[in-house]
PyMOL Python script that loads the backbone (N, CA, C, O; Angstrom):
from pymol import cmd

cmd.read_pdbstr("""\
ATOM      1  N   UNK A   1       0.846  -1.176   0.000  1.00  0.00           N
ATOM      2  CA  UNK A   1       0.000   0.000   0.000  1.00  0.00           C
ATOM      3  C   UNK A   1       0.892   1.239   0.000  1.00  0.00           C
ATOM      4  O   UNK A   1       1.852   1.314   0.766  1.00  0.00           O
ATOM      5  N   UNK A   2       0.570   2.229  -0.874  1.00  0.00           N
ATOM      6  CA  UNK A   2       1.400   3.439  -0.925  1.00  0.00           C
ATOM      7  C   UNK A   2       1.291   4.260   0.355  1.00  0.00           C
ATOM      8  O   UNK A   2       0.296   4.224   1.079  1.00  0.00           O
ATOM      9  N   UNK A   3       2.372   5.001   0.593  1.00  0.00           N
ATOM     10  CA  UNK A   3       2.421   5.876   1.757  1.00  0.00           C
ATOM     11  C   UNK A   3       1.435   7.024   1.601  1.00  0.00           C
ATOM     12  O   UNK A   3       1.254   7.542   0.499  1.00  0.00           O
ATOM     13  N   UNK A   4       0.805   7.422   2.685  1.00  0.00           N
ATOM     14  CA  UNK A   4      -0.112   8.561   2.668  1.00  0.00           C
ATOM     15  C   UNK A   4       0.707   9.841   2.480  1.00  0.00           C
ATOM     16  O   UNK A   4       1.721  10.036   3.149  1.00  0.00           O
ATOM     17  N   UNK A   5       0.267  10.703   1.576  1.00  0.00           N
ATOM     18  CA  UNK A   5       0.985  11.947   1.324  1.00  0.00           C
ATOM     19  C   UNK A   5       0.741  12.942   2.439  1.00  0.00           C
ATOM     20  O   UNK A   5      -0.389  13.167   2.870  1.00  0.00           O
ATOM     21  N   UNK A   6       1.826  13.523   2.886  1.00  0.00           N
ATOM     22  CA  UNK A   6       1.764  14.507   3.954  1.00  0.00           C
ATOM     23  C   UNK A   6       1.793  15.908   3.364  1.00  0.00           C
ATOM     24  O   UNK A   6       2.492  16.139   2.378  1.00  0.00           O
ATOM     25  N   UNK A   7       1.052  16.849   3.941  1.00  0.00           N
ATOM     26  CA  UNK A   7       1.111  18.234   3.456  1.00  0.00           C
ATOM     27  C   UNK A   7       2.438  18.908   3.820  1.00  0.00           C
ATOM     28  O   UNK A   7       2.769  19.962   3.277  1.00  0.00           O
ATOM     29  N   UNK A   8       3.193  18.301   4.735  1.00  0.00           N
ATOM     30  CA  UNK A   8       4.483  18.856   5.148  1.00  0.00           C
ATOM     31  C   UNK A   8       5.568  18.475   4.153  1.00  0.00           C
ATOM     32  O   UNK A   8       5.444  17.486   3.431  1.00  0.00           O
ATOM     33  N   UNK A   9       6.632  19.269   4.125  1.00  0.00           N
ATOM     34  CA  UNK A   9       7.743  18.997   3.222  1.00  0.00           C
ATOM     35  C   UNK A   9       8.646  17.903   3.779  1.00  0.00           C
ATOM     36  O   UNK A   9       8.986  17.901   4.962  1.00  0.00           O
ATOM     37  N   UNK A  10       9.028  16.975   2.907  1.00  0.00           N
ATOM     38  CA  UNK A  10      10.032  15.986   3.272  1.00  0.00           C
ATOM     39  C   UNK A  10      11.405  16.642   3.117  1.00  0.00           C
ATOM     40  O   UNK A  10      11.507  17.758   2.608  1.00  0.00           O
ATOM     41  N   UNK A  11      12.453  15.953   3.553  1.00  0.00           N
ATOM     42  CA  UNK A  11      13.807  16.504   3.395  1.00  0.00           C
ATOM     43  C   UNK A  11      14.143  16.718   1.928  1.00  0.00           C
ATOM     44  O   UNK A  11      14.718  17.744   1.564  1.00  0.00           O
ATOM     45  N   UNK A  12      13.789  15.754   1.084  1.00  0.00           N
ATOM     46  CA  UNK A  12      14.069  15.865  -0.353  1.00  0.00           C
ATOM     47  C   UNK A  12      13.315  17.033  -0.970  1.00  0.00           C
ATOM     48  O   UNK A  12      13.875  17.786  -1.767  1.00  0.00           O
ATOM     49  N   UNK A  13      12.049  17.184  -0.606  1.00  0.00           N
ATOM     50  CA  UNK A  13      11.251  18.291  -1.123  1.00  0.00           C
ATOM     51  C   UNK A  13      11.813  19.624  -0.656  1.00  0.00           C
ATOM     52  O   UNK A  13      11.843  20.590  -1.417  1.00  0.00           O
ATOM     53  N   UNK A  14      12.250  19.677   0.570  1.00  0.00           N
ATOM     54  CA  UNK A  14      12.824  20.899   1.116  1.00  0.00           C
ATOM     55  C   UNK A  14      14.083  21.305   0.355  1.00  0.00           C
ATOM     56  O   UNK A  14      14.293  22.492   0.102  1.00  0.00           O
ATOM     57  N   UNK A  15      14.924  20.334  -0.014  1.00  0.00           N
ATOM     58  CA  UNK A  15      16.131  20.638  -0.807  1.00  0.00           C
ATOM     59  C   UNK A  15      15.758  21.285  -2.142  1.00  0.00           C
ATOM     60  O   UNK A  15      16.393  22.251  -2.565  1.00  0.00           O
ATOM     61  N   UNK A  16      14.732  20.752  -2.800  1.00  0.00           N
ATOM     62  CA  UNK A  16      14.303  21.318  -4.078  1.00  0.00           C
ATOM     63  C   UNK A  16      13.677  22.697  -3.891  1.00  0.00           C
ATOM     64  O   UNK A  16      13.909  23.601  -4.693  1.00  0.00           O
ATOM     65  N   UNK A  17      12.889  22.857  -2.835  1.00  0.00           N
ATOM     66  CA  UNK A  17      12.275  24.157  -2.571  1.00  0.00           C
ATOM     67  C   UNK A  17      13.331  25.211  -2.274  1.00  0.00           C
ATOM     68  O   UNK A  17      13.166  26.371  -2.653  1.00  0.00           O
ATOM     69  N   UNK A  18      14.406  24.832  -1.608  1.00  0.00           N
ATOM     70  CA  UNK A  18      15.472  25.787  -1.315  1.00  0.00           C
ATOM     71  C   UNK A  18      16.054  26.355  -2.610  1.00  0.00           C
ATOM     72  O   UNK A  18      16.349  27.547  -2.695  1.00  0.00           O
ATOM     73  N   UNK A  19      16.214  25.496  -3.611  1.00  0.00           N
ATOM     74  CA  UNK A  19      16.707  25.952  -4.915  1.00  0.00           C
ATOM     75  C   UNK A  19      15.714  26.934  -5.528  1.00  0.00           C
ATOM     76  O   UNK A  19      16.108  27.988  -6.028  1.00  0.00           O
ATOM     77  N   UNK A  20      14.429  26.590  -5.489  1.00  0.00           N
ATOM     78  CA  UNK A  20      13.396  27.467  -6.054  1.00  0.00           C
ATOM     79  C   UNK A  20      13.371  28.801  -5.304  1.00  0.00           C
ATOM     80  O   UNK A  20      13.285  29.858  -5.929  1.00  0.00           O
ATOM     81  N   UNK A  21      13.443  28.760  -3.988  1.00  0.00           N
ATOM     82  CA  UNK A  21      13.430  29.998  -3.210  1.00  0.00           C
ATOM     83  C   UNK A  21      14.649  30.853  -3.541  1.00  0.00           C
ATOM     84  O   UNK A  21      14.535  32.076  -3.626  1.00  0.00           O
ATOM     85  N   UNK A  22      15.812  30.232  -3.729  1.00  0.00           N
ATOM     86  CA  UNK A  22      17.022  30.982  -4.058  1.00  0.00           C
ATOM     87  C   UNK A  22      16.942  31.612  -5.443  1.00  0.00           C
ATOM     88  O   UNK A  22      17.389  32.742  -5.640  1.00  0.00           O
ATOM     89  N   UNK A  23      16.371  30.883  -6.406  1.00  0.00           N
ATOM     90  CA  UNK A  23      16.327  31.356  -7.791  1.00  0.00           C
ATOM     91  C   UNK A  23      15.083  32.191  -8.109  1.00  0.00           C
ATOM     92  O   UNK A  23      15.101  32.996  -9.040  1.00  0.00           O
ATOM     93  N   UNK A  24      14.025  32.007  -7.355  1.00  0.00           N
ATOM     94  CA  UNK A  24      12.769  32.705  -7.655  1.00  0.00           C
ATOM     95  C   UNK A  24      11.881  31.862  -8.540  1.00  0.00           C
ATOM     96  O   UNK A  24      10.729  31.602  -8.193  1.00  0.00           O
ATOM     97  N   UNK A  25      12.395  31.432  -9.675  1.00  0.00           N
ATOM     98  CA  UNK A  25      11.714  30.478 -10.548  1.00  0.00           C
ATOM     99  C   UNK A  25      12.801  29.724 -11.302  1.00  0.00           C
ATOM    100  O   UNK A  25      13.898  30.241 -11.515  1.00  0.00           O
ATOM    101  N   UNK A  26      12.482  28.497 -11.702  1.00  0.00           N
ATOM    102  CA  UNK A  26      13.490  27.663 -12.334  1.00  0.00           C
ATOM    103  C   UNK A  26      12.838  26.522 -13.100  1.00  0.00           C
ATOM    104  O   UNK A  26      11.722  26.102 -12.795  1.00  0.00           O
ATOM    105  N   UNK A  27      13.554  26.036 -14.090  1.00  0.00           N
ATOM    106  CA  UNK A  27      13.112  24.849 -14.820  1.00  0.00           C
ATOM    107  C   UNK A  27      13.550  23.613 -14.045  1.00  0.00           C
ATOM    108  O   UNK A  27      14.326  23.702 -13.093  1.00  0.00           O
ATOM    109  N   UNK A  28      13.048  22.473 -14.462  1.00  0.00           N
ATOM    110  CA  UNK A  28      13.468  21.219 -13.839  1.00  0.00           C
ATOM    111  C   UNK A  28      14.977  21.049 -13.992  1.00  0.00           C
ATOM    112  O   UNK A  28      15.660  20.636 -13.055  1.00  0.00           O
ATOM    113  N   UNK A  29      15.489  21.367 -15.174  1.00  0.00           N
ATOM    114  CA  UNK A  29      16.927  21.254 -15.423  1.00  0.00           C
ATOM    115  C   UNK A  29      17.715  22.193 -14.503  1.00  0.00           C
ATOM    116  O   UNK A  29      18.769  21.818 -13.991  1.00  0.00           O
ATOM    117  N   UNK A  30      17.207  23.407 -14.295  1.00  0.00           N
ATOM    118  CA  UNK A  30      17.869  24.363 -13.394  1.00  0.00           C
ATOM    119  C   UNK A  30      17.961  23.796 -11.977  1.00  0.00           C
ATOM    120  O   UNK A  30      19.001  23.889 -11.326  1.00  0.00           O
ATOM    121  N   UNK A  31      16.868  23.216 -11.517  1.00  0.00           N
ATOM    122  CA  UNK A  31      16.843  22.662 -10.162  1.00  0.00           C
ATOM    123  C   UNK A  31      17.804  21.483 -10.070  1.00  0.00           C
ATOM    124  O   UNK A  31      18.596  21.397  -9.131  1.00  0.00           O
ATOM    125  N   UNK A  32      17.737  20.573 -11.041  1.00  0.00           N
ATOM    126  CA  UNK A  32      18.609  19.396 -11.032  1.00  0.00           C
ATOM    127  C   UNK A  32      20.081  19.803 -11.044  1.00  0.00           C
ATOM    128  O   UNK A  32      20.898  19.196 -10.351  1.00  0.00           O
ATOM    129  N   UNK A  33      20.418  20.815 -11.818  1.00  0.00           N
ATOM    130  CA  UNK A  33      21.806  21.282 -11.922  1.00  0.00           C
ATOM    131  C   UNK A  33      22.283  21.951 -10.630  1.00  0.00           C
ATOM    132  O   UNK A  33      23.464  21.876 -10.290  1.00  0.00           O
ATOM    133  N   UNK A  34      21.367  22.602  -9.913  1.00  0.00           N
ATOM    134  CA  UNK A  34      21.743  23.335  -8.705  1.00  0.00           C
ATOM    135  C   UNK A  34      21.915  22.426  -7.484  1.00  0.00           C
ATOM    136  O   UNK A  34      22.492  22.841  -6.479  1.00  0.00           O
ATOM    137  N   UNK A  35      21.426  21.211  -7.567  1.00  0.00           N
ATOM    138  CA  UNK A  35      21.541  20.281  -6.442  1.00  0.00           C
ATOM    139  C   UNK A  35      22.960  19.746  -6.332  1.00  0.00           C
ATOM    140  O   UNK A  35      23.668  19.658  -7.335  1.00  0.00           O
ATOM    141  N   UNK A  36      23.381  19.388  -5.129  1.00  0.00           N
ATOM    142  CA  UNK A  36      24.730  18.825  -4.973  1.00  0.00           C
ATOM    143  C   UNK A  36      24.905  17.568  -5.831  1.00  0.00           C
ATOM    144  O   UNK A  36      24.012  16.724  -5.899  1.00  0.00           O
ATOM    145  N   UNK A  37      26.044  17.458  -6.471  1.00  0.00           N
ATOM    146  CA  UNK A  37      26.318  16.334  -7.372  1.00  0.00           C
ATOM    147  C   UNK A  37      26.320  14.996  -6.639  1.00  0.00           C
ATOM    148  O   UNK A  37      26.026  13.959  -7.233  1.00  0.00           O
ATOM    149  N   UNK A  38      26.651  15.019  -5.345  1.00  0.00           N
ATOM    150  CA  UNK A  38      26.687  13.762  -4.581  1.00  0.00           C
ATOM    151  C   UNK A  38      25.315  13.118  -4.463  1.00  0.00           C
ATOM    152  O   UNK A  38      25.222  11.915  -4.218  1.00  0.00           O
ATOM    153  N   UNK A  39      24.236  13.902  -4.633  1.00  0.00           N
ATOM    154  CA  UNK A  39      22.891  13.338  -4.593  1.00  0.00           C
ATOM    155  C   UNK A  39      22.602  12.525  -5.851  1.00  0.00           C
ATOM    156  O   UNK A  39      21.858  11.546  -5.802  1.00  0.00           O
ATOM    157  N   UNK A  40      23.181  12.924  -6.962  1.00  0.00           N
ATOM    158  CA  UNK A  40      23.033  12.231  -8.245  1.00  0.00           C
ATOM    159  C   UNK A  40      21.564  11.937  -8.579  1.00  0.00           C
ATOM    160  O   UNK A  40      21.212  10.812  -8.934  1.00  0.00           O
ATOM    161  N   UNK A  41      20.720  12.957  -8.461  1.00  0.00           N
ATOM    162  CA  UNK A  41      19.307  12.779  -8.775  1.00  0.00           C
ATOM    163  C   UNK A  41      19.080  12.898 -10.270  1.00  0.00           C
ATOM    164  O   UNK A  41      19.590  13.817 -10.911  1.00  0.00           O
ATOM    165  N   UNK A  42      18.323  11.981 -10.820  1.00  0.00           N
ATOM    166  CA  UNK A  42      17.987  12.004 -12.245  1.00  0.00           C
ATOM    167  C   UNK A  42      16.958  13.106 -12.514  1.00  0.00           C
ATOM    168  O   UNK A  42      16.210  13.511 -11.623  1.00  0.00           O
ATOM    169  N   UNK A  43      16.939  13.572 -13.745  1.00  0.00           N
ATOM    170  CA  UNK A  43      15.987  14.593 -14.181  1.00  0.00           C
ATOM    171  C   UNK A  43      14.558  14.172 -13.829  1.00  0.00           C
ATOM    172  O   UNK A  43      13.780  14.967 -13.304  1.00  0.00           O
ATOM    173  N   UNK A  44      14.222  12.908 -14.125  1.00  0.00           N
ATOM    174  CA  UNK A  44      12.856  12.430 -13.866  1.00  0.00           C
ATOM    175  C   UNK A  44      12.516  12.416 -12.378  1.00  0.00           C
ATOM    176  O   UNK A  44      11.362  12.632 -12.009  1.00  0.00           O
ATOM    177  N   UNK A  45      13.485  12.168 -11.537  1.00  0.00           N
ATOM    178  CA  UNK A  45      13.265  12.193 -10.093  1.00  0.00           C
ATOM    179  C   UNK A  45      12.939  13.613  -9.640  1.00  0.00           C
ATOM    180  O   UNK A  45      12.020  13.829  -8.849  1.00  0.00           O
ATOM    181  N   UNK A  46      13.699  14.570 -10.147  1.00  0.00           N
ATOM    182  CA  UNK A  46      13.450  15.985  -9.818  1.00  0.00           C
ATOM    183  C   UNK A  46      12.073  16.397 -10.339  1.00  0.00           C
ATOM    184  O   UNK A  46      11.317  17.065  -9.633  1.00  0.00           O
ATOM    185  N   UNK A  47      11.749  16.006 -11.554  1.00  0.00           N
ATOM    186  CA  UNK A  47      10.449  16.332 -12.148  1.00  0.00           C
ATOM    187  C   UNK A  47       9.306  15.766 -11.311  1.00  0.00           C
ATOM    188  O   UNK A  47       8.338  16.470 -11.023  1.00  0.00           O
ATOM    189  N   UNK A  48       9.412  14.516 -10.926  1.00  0.00           N
ATOM    190  CA  UNK A  48       8.375  13.880 -10.115  1.00  0.00           C
ATOM    191  C   UNK A  48       8.200  14.596  -8.782  1.00  0.00           C
ATOM    192  O   UNK A  48       7.075  14.829  -8.341  1.00  0.00           O
ATOM    193  N   UNK A  49       9.308  14.943  -8.145  1.00  0.00           N
ATOM    194  CA  UNK A  49       9.238  15.627  -6.852  1.00  0.00           C
ATOM    195  C   UNK A  49       8.618  17.016  -7.015  1.00  0.00           C
ATOM    196  O   UNK A  49       7.838  17.445  -6.165  1.00  0.00           O
ATOM    197  N   UNK A  50       8.954  17.714  -8.086  1.00  0.00           N
ATOM    198  CA  UNK A  50       8.354  19.034  -8.329  1.00  0.00           C
ATOM    199  C   UNK A  50       6.854  18.906  -8.583  1.00  0.00           C
ATOM    200  O   UNK A  50       6.080  19.766  -8.164  1.00  0.00           O
ATOM    201  N   UNK A  51       6.443  17.847  -9.260  1.00  0.00           N
ATOM    202  CA  UNK A  51       5.001  17.628  -9.477  1.00  0.00           C
ATOM    203  C   UNK A  51       4.289  17.357  -8.154  1.00  0.00           C
ATOM    204  O   UNK A  51       3.171  17.826  -7.940  1.00  0.00           O
ATOM    205  N   UNK A  52       4.930  16.605  -7.274  1.00  0.00           N
ATOM    206  CA  UNK A  52       4.355  16.356  -5.949  1.00  0.00           C
ATOM    207  C   UNK A  52       4.214  17.675  -5.191  1.00  0.00           C
ATOM    208  O   UNK A  52       3.199  17.918  -4.538  1.00  0.00           O
ATOM    209  N   UNK A  53       5.245  18.525  -5.282  1.00  0.00           N
ATOM    210  CA  UNK A  53       5.187  19.833  -4.621  1.00  0.00           C
ATOM    211  C   UNK A  53       4.062  20.683  -5.194  1.00  0.00           C
ATOM    212  O   UNK A  53       3.417  21.436  -4.463  1.00  0.00           O
ATOM    213  N   UNK A  54       3.824  20.569  -6.494  1.00  0.00           N
ATOM    214  CA  UNK A  54       2.718  21.299  -7.107  1.00  0.00           C
ATOM    215  C   UNK A  54       1.379  20.758  -6.587  1.00  0.00           C
ATOM    216  O   UNK A  54       0.472  21.532  -6.281  1.00  0.00           O
ATOM    217  N   UNK A  55       1.260  19.439  -6.491  1.00  0.00           N
ATOM    218  CA  UNK A  55       0.033  18.831  -5.956  1.00  0.00           C
ATOM    219  C   UNK A  55      -0.225  19.274  -4.523  1.00  0.00           C
ATOM    220  O   UNK A  55      -1.377  19.448  -4.125  1.00  0.00           O
ATOM    221  N   UNK A  56       0.838  19.457  -3.745  1.00  0.00           N
ATOM    222  CA  UNK A  56       0.709  19.898  -2.362  1.00  0.00           C
ATOM    223  C   UNK A  56       0.419  21.388  -2.249  1.00  0.00           C
ATOM    224  O   UNK A  56       0.074  21.874  -1.172  1.00  0.00           O
ATOM    225  N   UNK A  57       0.558  22.122  -3.365  1.00  0.00           N
ATOM    226  CA  UNK A  57       0.266  23.548  -3.362  1.00  0.00           C
ATOM    227  C   UNK A  57       1.460  24.446  -3.107  1.00  0.00           C
ATOM    228  O   UNK A  57       1.295  25.655  -2.944  1.00  0.00           O
ATOM    229  N   UNK A  58       2.661  23.881  -3.068  1.00  0.00           N
ATOM    230  CA  UNK A  58       3.864  24.682  -2.823  1.00  0.00           C
ATOM    231  C   UNK A  58       4.367  25.370  -4.091  1.00  0.00           C
ATOM    232  O   UNK A  58       5.032  26.403  -4.013  1.00  0.00           O
ATOM    233  N   UNK A  59       4.056  24.805  -5.252  1.00  0.00           N
ATOM    234  CA  UNK A  59       4.535  25.345  -6.524  1.00  0.00           C
ATOM    235  C   UNK A  59       3.406  25.388  -7.534  1.00  0.00           C
ATOM    236  O   UNK A  59       2.377  24.731  -7.377  1.00  0.00           O
ATOM    237  N   UNK A  60       3.622  26.176  -8.574  1.00  0.00           N
ATOM    238  CA  UNK A  60       2.780  26.095  -9.765  1.00  0.00           C
ATOM    239  C   UNK A  60       3.705  26.239 -10.963  1.00  0.00           C
ATOM    240  O   UNK A  60       4.755  26.876 -10.871  1.00  0.00           O
ATOM    241  N   UNK A  61       3.321  25.656 -12.070  1.00  0.00           N
ATOM    242  CA  UNK A  61       4.192  25.726 -13.230  1.00  0.00           C
ATOM    243  C   UNK A  61       3.534  26.537 -14.336  1.00  0.00           C
ATOM    244  O   UNK A  61       2.311  26.665 -14.394  1.00  0.00           O
ATOM    245  N   UNK A  62       4.349  27.068 -15.186  1.00  0.00           N
ATOM    246  CA  UNK A  62       3.895  27.791 -16.370  1.00  0.00           C
ATOM    247  C   UNK A  62       4.660  27.260 -17.569  1.00  0.00           C
ATOM    248  O   UNK A  62       5.774  26.752 -17.439  1.00  0.00           O
ATOM    249  N   UNK A  63       4.049  27.383 -18.729  1.00  0.00           N
ATOM    250  CA  UNK A  63       4.735  26.994 -19.948  1.00  0.00           C
ATOM    251  C   UNK A  63       5.325  28.228 -20.594  1.00  0.00           C
ATOM    252  O   UNK A  63       4.682  29.274 -20.677  1.00  0.00           O
ATOM    253  N   UNK A  64       6.555  28.092 -21.048  1.00  0.00           N
ATOM    254  CA  UNK A  64       7.218  29.189 -21.745  1.00  0.00           C
ATOM    255  C   UNK A  64       6.583  29.353 -23.122  1.00  0.00           C
ATOM    256  O   UNK A  64       5.903  28.450 -23.610  1.00  0.00           O
ATOM    257  N   UNK A  65       6.806  30.502 -23.744  1.00  0.00           N
ATOM    258  CA  UNK A  65       6.243  30.762 -25.066  1.00  0.00           C
ATOM    259  C   UNK A  65       6.710  29.756 -26.106  1.00  0.00           C
ATOM    260  O   UNK A  65       5.977  29.458 -27.049  1.00  0.00           O
ATOM    261  N   UNK A  66       7.924  29.228 -25.948  1.00  0.00           N
ATOM    262  CA  UNK A  66       8.450  28.258 -26.905  1.00  0.00           C
ATOM    263  C   UNK A  66       7.950  26.838 -26.638  1.00  0.00           C
ATOM    264  O   UNK A  66       8.342  25.903 -27.336  1.00  0.00           O
ATOM    265  N   UNK A  67       7.083  26.671 -25.630  1.00  0.00           N
ATOM    266  CA  UNK A  67       6.468  25.382 -25.350  1.00  0.00           C
ATOM    267  C   UNK A  67       7.285  24.450 -24.486  1.00  0.00           C
ATOM    268  O   UNK A  67       6.884  23.306 -24.275  1.00  0.00           O
ATOM    269  N   UNK A  68       8.437  24.908 -23.970  1.00  0.00           N
ATOM    270  CA  UNK A  68       9.249  24.053 -23.109  1.00  0.00           C
ATOM    271  C   UNK A  68       9.237  24.638 -21.720  1.00  0.00           C
ATOM    272  O   UNK A  68       9.858  24.086 -20.812  1.00  0.00           O
TER     273      UNK A  68
END
""", "prot")
cmd.dss("prot")
cmd.show_as("cartoon", "prot")
cmd.util.cbc("prot")
cmd.orient("prot")
């Protein structure tokens, strides 16, 4: 059975939010690049975590004019 989602930030989510707070706004690639290399998080892992943060109401995303 999957874990119940908490409205609170996990340690991993907090690390990603710190990058967003420092930059103001960022792409998934920007966040992944700003994380410490020792974490070795894949792009898809960062994307999934950012989507979870959006579901929790911490973030919202916009599409750029070029569609990326």
